[in-house]
C-alpha positions in Angstrom: 15.1 29.0 -41.7 18.5 27.5 -42.3 18.9 24.5 -44.4 20.9 22.0 -42.3 23.7 19.7 -43.4 21.7 16.6 -43.4 18.8 18.0 -45.5 21.4 19.5 -47.9 23.0 16.0 -48.0 19.9 14.4 -49.4 18.6 17.1 -51.7 19.4 16.4 -55.5 18.8 18.3 -58.7 15.4 17.1 -60.1 16.9 17.2 -63.6 20.0 15.1 -63.5 19.8 13.8 -59.9 23.2 15.0 -58.9 24.2 17.1 -55.9 23.5 20.7 -55.4 25.7 23.5 -54.0 24.0 25.5 -51.2 24.7 29.2 -51.6 24.2 31.0 -48.2 20.3 29.7 -47.8 19.5 31.8 -51.0 19.6 29.2 -53.7 20.7 25.7 -54.6 22.9 25.6 -57.6 23.8 22.7 -60.1 27.0 23.7 -61.7 26.8 20.9 -64.2 23.6 22.1 -65.9 24.1 25.8 -64.6 20.5 25.9 -63.2 19.7 27.8 -59.8 16.9 26.7 -57.7 15.2 29.2 -55.3 15.0 29.0 -51.6 11.9 30.6 -50.5 11.1 31.3 -46.8 13.7 28.6 -46.0 12.1 26.0 -48.4 14.0 24.8 -51.3 11.9 25.0 -54.5 13.1 22.0 -56.6 11.0 22.3 -59.5 12.5 22.3 -63.1 10.1 24.9 -64.2 11.0 27.3 -61.3 14.8 27.0 -61.8 16.6 29.6 -63.9 19.6 29.4 -66.3 22.8 30.9 -65.1 25.3 32.9 -67.4 29.0 32.4 -67.5 29.7 35.4 -65.1 27.2 34.5 -62.7 28.4 30.7 -62.7 31.9 32.0 -61.9 30.5 34.0 -58.9 28.3 31.4 -57.5 31.1 28.8 -57.6 33.5 31.1 -56.0 30.9 31.8 -53.2 30.6 28.0 -52.7 34.1 27.3 -52.4 34.8 30.3 -50.0 32.0 28.8 -47.8 33.5 25.6 -47.4 
């Protein structure tokens, strides 16, 4: 299942309530907090406890992928 633009537009980070980057229907990413939220079977899992921290190198890769997808 692909997350459509309208759903993506209304999704927000549960921690800081800001917008999230959609990375190829794999994850939703908060570049401000460097937190990645999984997408499982097409369903975003926006639970703070299920998010993972992202290091510097992975952050750069994720942001580059998001920019390339625009």
